[in-house]
C-alpha positions in Angstrom: -31.4 -7.8 27.5 -32.5 -11.4 26.7 -29.4 -13.6 26.6 -30.3 -15.2 23.3 -30.9 -11.8 21.6 -27.5 -10.5 23.0 -25.7 -13.6 21.6 -27.4 -13.2 18.2 -26.4 -9.5 18.0 -22.9 -10.4 19.0 -22.5 -13.1 16.3 -24.1 -10.8 13.6 -22.1 -7.8 14.4 -18.7 -9.3 15.3 -17.7 -10.3 11.7 -18.3 -6.6 10.5 -16.4 -4.9 13.4 -13.6 -7.5 13.3 -12.7 -6.3 9.8 -12.3 -2.7 10.7 -8.6 -1.4 10.7 -6.8 -2.6 13.7 -3.7 -1.1 15.4 -2.8 -4.5 16.8 -2.8 -6.2 13.4 -0.9 -3.3 11.8 1.8 -3.6 14.5 1.9 -7.4 14.0 2.3 -7.0 10.2 5.0 -4.4 10.6 6.8 -6.5 13.2 6.8 -9.5 10.9 7.9 -7.7 7.7 10.5 -5.5 9.3 12.0 -7.9 11.8 15.8 -8.6 11.6 15.0 -12.0 10.2 13.7 -10.4 7.1 17.1 -8.7 6.5 15.6 -5.6 4.9 13.6 -7.2 2.2 16.2 -6.4 -0.5 15.1 -7.0 -4.0 16.2 -10.5 -5.2 16.7 -11.9 -1.6 15.2 -14.9 0.0 13.7 -12.6 2.5 12.1 -10.4 -0.2 10.5 -13.6 -1.5 9.2 -14.5 2.0 7.6 -11.0 2.3 5.9 -11.6 -1.0 4.6 -15.0 0.2 3.4 -13.4 3.5 1.3 -11.0 1.4 0.0 -13.7 -1.0 -1.0 -15.9 2.0 -3.1 -13.1 3.4 -4.7 -12.2 0.0 -5.7 -16.0 -0.2 -7.0 -15.9 3.4 -9.2 -12.9 2.5 -10.6 -14.7 -0.5 -9.1 -12.5 -3.2 -8.8 -13.7 -6.6 -5.2 -14.2 -7.9 -4.6 -11.8 -10.8 -0.8 -12.1 -11.4 0.7 -14.3 -14.1 1.6 -17.1 -11.7 -1.2 -17.1 -9.2 -0.9 -14.0 -7.1 2.6 -13.3 -8.5 3.7 -11.3 -11.5 7.3 -12.0 -11.8 9.7 -9.7 -13.5 13.5 -9.0 -13.5 14.6 -5.9 -11.8 18.0 -4.1 -12.3 20.2 -2.4 -9.7 21.3 0.9 -11.4 22.4 3.2 -8.6 25.5 1.2 -7.6 27.7 -1.4 -9.4 27.2 -4.9 -8.1 27.8 -8.3 -9.5 24.1 -9.3 -9.2 22.6 -6.3 -10.8 19.8 -8.4 -12.4 17.5 -9.8 -9.7 14.3 -11.7 -9.5 11.3 -9.7 -8.3 7.5 -9.9 -8.4 4.3 -7.9 -7.8 1.8 -9.6 -5.7 -1.7 -9.0 -7.0 -5.1 -9.8 -5.5 -8.5 -8.9 -7.1 -11.8 -8.4 -5.3 -14.3 -9.1 -8.1 -17.6 -7.2 -7.5 -18.8 -7.8 -11.1 -18.3 -4.1 -11.9 -17.0 -2.6 -15.1 -14.4 -0.4 -13.4 -11.7 -1.1 -10.8 -10.0 0.8 -8.1 -6.3 0.1 -7.4 -4.9 0.1 -3.8 -1.1 -0.3 -3.7 2.0 -0.3 -1.6 5.6 -1.5 -2.2 7.0 -4.2 0.0 10.7 -4.1 -0.9 13.3 -2.1 1.0 17.1 -1.7 0.9 18.2 -5.1 2.3 21.7 -5.1 3.8 22.6 -1.8 2.4 24.2 -3.0 -0.7 21.8 -1.9 -3.4 22.2 1.9 -3.1 20.0 4.6 -1.7 21.0 4.2 2.0 21.6 7.4 3.9 23.8 5.6 6.5 27.4 6.6 6.7 28.5 2.9 6.4 25.5 1.0 5.1 27.1 -2.2 3.8 26.2 -5.2 5.9 23.7 -3.3 8.1 20.1 -4.6 8.1 17.7 -1.7 6.8 14.5 -2.9 8.3 12.2 -0.5 6.5 9.5 -0.5 9.1 8.0 2.8 7.9 9.4 2.4 4.4 7.3 0.5 3.6 6.1 -2.3 6.0 3.7 0.4 7.2 2.2 0.7 3.8 1.9 -3.1 3.3 0.1 -3.3 6.6 -2.2 -0.7 5.4 -2.7 -2.6 2.1 -3.5 -5.8 4.0 -5.9 -4.0 6.4 -7.9 -2.5 3.5 -7.9 -5.7 1.6 -9.4 -7.5 4.5 -11.9 -4.7 5.2 -13.3 -4.7 1.8 -13.2 -8.5 1.2 -14.9 -9.2 4.6 -17.3 -6.2 5.1 -20.3 -8.0 3.7 -20.9 -5.3 1.1 -20.8 -5.6 -2.7 -19.4 -2.3 -3.7 -20.1 -0.7 -7.2 -16.4 -1.0 -8.1 -13.9 -3.8 -8.1 -10.7 -3.5 -6.1 -7.3 -4.6 -7.2 -4.8 -4.8 -4.3 -1.2 -4.7 -5.4 2.0 -5.1 -3.4 4.8 -3.8 -5.8 8.3 -5.1 -5.9 11.5 -3.2 -6.6 10.1 0.2 -5.9 13.4 1.3 -4.2 15.2 0.5 -7.5 13.1 3.0 -9.4 9.3 2.1 -9.4 10.2 -1.0 -11.3 7.3 -3.1 -10.1 4.6 -0.6 -10.7 6.0 0.3 -14.1 6.2 -3.4 -15.1 2.5 -3.9 -14.2 1.5 -0.9 -16.2 3.5 -2.0 -19.2 2.2 -5.6 -18.8 -1.2 -5.2 -17.1 -3.2 -8.2 -15.9 -6.3 -6.0 -16.1 -7.0 -3.5 -18.9 -5.8 -0.1 -17.9 -8.9 1.6 -19.3 -10.9 -0.2 -16.6 -8.9 1.4 -13.8 -10.7 4.3 -12.2 -8.0 5.6 -9.9 -5.1 4.4 -7.7 -4.5 4.8 -4.0 -0.8 4.6 -2.9 0.5 4.1 0.6 4.2 4.7 1.2 5.5 5.6 4.7 2.3 6.0 6.7 3.6 4.8 10.1 5.3 7.8 11.6 2.4 10.2 12.1 3.4 13.7 13.4 0.4 15.5 14.7 2.0 18.9 14.0 2.3 18.0 10.3 -0.5 15.5 9.7 -0.8 13.0 7.0 -0.1 14.4 3.6 -2.3 13.3 0.7 -0.9 14.0 -2.8 -2.7 13.8 -6.1 -5.6 16.1 -5.2 -5.2 17.8 -8.6 -5.2 14.6 -10.7 -8.9 14.4 -11.1 -11.8 16.8 -11.3 -13.8 14.7 -8.8 -11.4 14.7 -5.8 -12.9 18.0 -4.2 -16.3 16.3 -4.0 -14.7 13.1 -2.6 -13.1 15.1 0.2 -16.1 17.3 1.0 -17.1 17.2 4.6 -14.7 14.4 5.4 -13.4 14.4 8.9 -10.8 12.2 10.7 -9.2 11.7 14.1 -5.9 12.5 12.5 -4.9 15.8 10.9 -4.6 15.7 7.1 -3.8 18.0 4.3 -3.9 17.8 0.5 -1.4 18.5 -2.3 -2.2 18.8 -5.9 0.9 17.0 -7.3 0.6 13.3 -8.3 3.8 12.6 -10.2 6.2 12.2 -7.3 6.8 10.2 -4.2 6.2 6.6 -5.0 4.4 4.1 -7.3 1.6 6.6 -7.7 4.0 8.5 -10.1 3.9 5.5 -12.5 0.1 5.5 -12.6 0.0 9.3 -13.0 2.3 8.8 -16.1 -0.4 6.6 -17.6 -3.0 9.3 -16.9 -4.7 7.4 -14.1 -5.9 9.6 -11.1 -4.0 9.0 -7.9 -3.9 9.7 -4.2 -0.7 9.3 -2.4 -0.6 8.9 1.5 2.6 9.8 3.4 3.3 10.8 6.9 6.5 12.6 6.0 10.2 12.3 6.3 12.1 11.5 9.6 15.8 11.0 10.7 15.5 7.2 10.2 14.5 7.4 6.5 16.7 5.0 4.5 18.7 4.1 7.5 19.2 0.9 9.6 17.2 2.7 12.5 13.8 2.6 10.7 12.6 -0.1 13.2 9.2 -1.5 14.1 8.9 -0.1 17.6 8.9 3.4 16.2 5.6 2.9 14.2 2.5 4.7 15.5 0.0 1.9 14.8 -2.9 3.6 16.4 -2.4 6.7 14.2 -2.1 4.4 11.1 -5.4 2.8 12.0 -7.1 6.3 11.9 -5.4 7.0 8.6 -6.9 3.9 7.1 -10.3 4.8 8.5 -9.8 8.1 6.6 -8.9 6.2 3.5 -12.0 4.1 3.7 -14.2 7.2 3.9 -12.5 8.6 0.8 -12.7 5.4 -1.2 -16.4 4.9 -0.2 -17.1 8.5 -1.3 -15.3 7.9 -4.6 -17.4 4.8 -5.2 -20.6 6.8 -5.1 -19.4 8.7 -8.2 -18.8 7.8 -11.9 -15.5 7.0 -13.2 -13.1 10.0 -12.7 -11.6 12.1 -15.4 -7.8 12.5 -15.2 -6.5 16.1 -15.1 -2.8 16.8 -15.4 -1.2 19.0 -12.7 0.6 22.0 -14.1 
């Protein structure tokens, strides 16, 4: 091949392929967010604010439009309810970036970025949690890594999709879905312009015997068409329910169709042992490729009709 032609093809193709989901980037995001230095990203902590800033910095890098109330941030006050603590009211924020394709309708892609901190806010399953760093690599640095990868892919893929995309990192999920509920009660984009919501919570511990579970299959009449003939390098299965698991439940309560991606429980759930080295970044890369196929299929269809799951 002529050297000049090869160089031209390399320059043209590299930006597209560079935006595909990457196991290396996933591992780097998880290592950063779930390091001991982040002290478990407990709501109200300095480290939780650092995690929010990390996400906002990447949203800015990708060229997303800030759609919070203070730039990328939507501040709110979260309350610790499961245990009695002197600082029960804590500062929190959602981090919101908007990919504006000039469309009437918008798809929400979300993941929560908080975790259990030093074991003093309740929900830990460790025998003596107080003072122990709960790194939350799977729960939910893995989901945030997926959020950032999808944000980069759609912002940098050179395609103007027929829907806008709203990328949201929710605060205070571990305190009872407080970030997603706050957004839905104080939306920065009208709720009637939201087509559906994709939620990622714990997508980093893929078990090939179980596969990746995808909840919410029954929340819209169009999901069977979206899934038709879709294949992936990871095993997956669907579940009709959409009102449990994570922030997807808050959107379901507002009659917005959802899909909830989750690789299942494990012995490290809500314990100090949920560490970055246990993440299967390569499998998560394939999970994100599956999500892209589903999102792209959904964008070929009109706005979905919500269906309650009975």
